Structures are given as C-alpha cells and as structure tokens.
N, C-alpha and C positions, 0 to 999 in steps of 0.2 A: 348816307355817310357811311354804313356798314361796310359797301362796298370799294370804299379807297382805301381800307387796311390791307386786304390783301394785294392790291395793286403796289403800295407801298413797301410792302416784305417783298415782293418781287422784286423790285427794281433794286431793293438794298440787297437781296440776297445776287443779283447778277452783277451789282456793283464788287462787290464783295468778292465774288469769284472773279470777275476781272481783274481786281487789283492780287489775290493771293496766287494767280498764274504768272503776272509777271514778276512778282516777288519771287516766286519759286525759280522763273527762268532766270533771273538774275541772281540767284545762289547758285544755280547749275554754272552757270558763265563766271563765276567768280571761283567757284570750285576747279573749274578747268584750267584758270590762271594759276590758282595754286599749286596745281599738279604741274602744269609746265615749269614753274618758278623751281619747283622743289627738285625736277628733275635736272634743270641746267645747276641747282647748287651742287647735287651729287655728282653730275660729269666732273664740277672743278674740284670737287676733292678729291675726286677719284685721277684726277690730272696731278693735284699736289701730291698727292700718294704715291704717284709713278716718280715723280721728280726728285721726292725726298728719299725714296728706296735707290733711285741711281747716283746720289751723293752719298747714301750712306754703304752702299756697298764697298767700294774702296776702302773706306775708312774699316771695315770689317776684316777686310783682305789682309791691312795693315795690322790689325789687331793679332790676327793669325800669326804672321809672320812674324810678331814678337814674341809670341809665345813659343815660336819655334827657335827664333835665336836664344832665348833663356836656356829650352832645353840643349841645345847645341855647347851651351855655354857651360851648364852644368857636365855633362858629358865629356867635354874638355879640361873643367876642374879635375873629375874624378879619372881621367887618364894621366895629368899631370901628378897626382898623387898617388897614383900608382905605381909611376915611373921613379918618383923621389921614394917611396918604400922601398923599391926595388934596388935600388943605390944603398941604402941606409942597410941595408940587409947584407951586403957584400962587402 
C-alpha cells in the first residue's frame, strides 16, 4: 500500500503538467490574437486620422483666408480715413 502513494503523486504531477502546458499555449495564442486585433485597430485609427486631416486642411486654409480678408479691410478703412482726413484739412 505505501508504494501506491508515490505513483499517484507522479500521475497527478504529469496530468497537471500537461494541463498547465495546454493552458499556457492557449494563453499565448489568445495574446497573439489580441496583438493582431490591436494592430488592425491601430491601422484603422491611423486611416481615420489621415482622412480627418484631409478634410480639415482646406478648412484651415479658409480660416487663414478669412484672417487675410479682415486685415485687408482694416488697411482699406485706414486708407479711406486717411483720405477723408486729408480732404478735411484742405
């Protein structure tokens, strides 16, 4: 009877080793799948960022043009006021 205990421990140890090895391999496969999914998600975000920048670039140019028009109007108003002041002094 005392000889059966080491055999049971050895069998249990082998079974646990096999089960933990399978679980470890499955964890590695799941992590690889998560890595692939995250790469695809990152590529999608990069493409979305590129598209958004393509849409925003003309709007930024439009904003710069509006600022230029405002500056031109201020210069024109200053010129007109200078002409009116010159006429008033004569």
